[in-house]
C-alpha positions as CSV (number, residue, x, y, z in Angstrom):
1,M,-55.2,-60.5,-39.4
2,E,-54.5,-61.7,-35.9
3,N,-55.1,-65.1,-34.5
4,Y,-57.3,-65.7,-31.5
5,H,-55.9,-67.7,-28.7
6,T,-57.7,-69.6,-25.8
7,K,-56.7,-72.1,-23.3
8,D,-60.3,-73.1,-22.7
9,L,-61.1,-76.5,-24.2
10,S,-64.9,-76.0,-24.2
11,L,-64.6,-72.8,-26.1
12,A,-62.0,-74.1,-28.5
13,A,-64.3,-77.0,-29.3
14,A,-67.3,-74.7,-29.8
15,L,-65.1,-72.6,-32.3
16,F,-63.9,-75.7,-34.0
17,A,-67.6,-77.1,-34.3
18,I,-68.9,-73.9,-35.9
19,G,-66.2,-73.9,-38.5
20,R,-63.6,-71.4,-37.2
21,K,-60.2,-72.2,-38.9
22,F,-58.0,-73.9,-36.2
23,V,-54.4,-73.3,-37.0
24,G,-52.7,-75.1,-34.1
25,L,-51.4,-75.1,-30.5
26,S,-48.8,-72.7,-28.9
27,P,-47.2,-73.2,-25.4
28,N,-48.9,-71.1,-22.8
29,G,-46.8,-68.9,-20.6
30,D,-47.1,-71.3,-17.5
31,G,-45.0,-74.0,-19.2
32,R,-47.6,-76.7,-18.5
33,S,-50.4,-76.1,-21.0
34,F,-51.1,-74.9,-24.5
35,D,-53.3,-72.3,-26.2
36,F,-55.6,-73.2,-29.0
37,N,-55.1,-70.8,-32.0
38,F,-57.7,-69.9,-34.6
39,K,-57.6,-67.5,-37.5
40,N,-59.6,-64.4,-37.7
41,E,-59.6,-62.9,-34.2
42,S,-62.4,-60.5,-34.6
43,A,-64.9,-63.4,-35.7
44,C,-63.7,-65.6,-32.8
45,E,-64.2,-62.9,-30.4
46,V,-67.8,-62.4,-31.5
47,S,-68.4,-66.2,-31.4
48,A,-66.7,-66.4,-27.9
49,R,-68.9,-63.7,-26.5
50,A,-72.0,-65.6,-27.9
51,F,-70.6,-68.8,-26.4
52,W,-70.2,-67.5,-22.9
53,S,-73.7,-65.7,-23.0
54,G,-75.4,-69.0,-24.1
55,A,-76.4,-67.5,-27.4
56,L,-74.2,-69.6,-29.7
57,R,-76.0,-72.4,-31.4
58,I,-73.9,-75.5,-32.0
59,N,-74.8,-79.0,-33.3
60,A,-74.4,-81.3,-30.3
61,L,-72.8,-84.1,-32.4
62,E,-70.2,-81.6,-34.1
63,Y,-69.5,-80.2,-30.6
64,S,-68.8,-83.7,-29.3
65,N,-66.6,-84.6,-32.2
66,A,-64.7,-81.3,-31.9
67,L,-64.1,-82.1,-28.1
68,R,-62.7,-85.5,-29.1
69,T,-60.5,-84.0,-31.9
70,L,-59.0,-81.3,-29.8
71,K,-58.3,-83.7,-26.9
72,D,-56.4,-86.0,-29.2
73,I,-54.0,-83.3,-30.5
């Protein structure tokens, strides 16, 4: 099973908030930023499509906490 990678903090926070398994950061190809990595690429892709279409339901407090957590990493 492949990992899902995103450099978008808001999407990463949404995935984190809904319980997708965060596995760490990896350097992005530009040398200045990092990608957020999650297990189960196919489940994350479905969640990402739902997030970008506005269909993903997220608890506001969990989303806010996820943003803070990921910013602190």
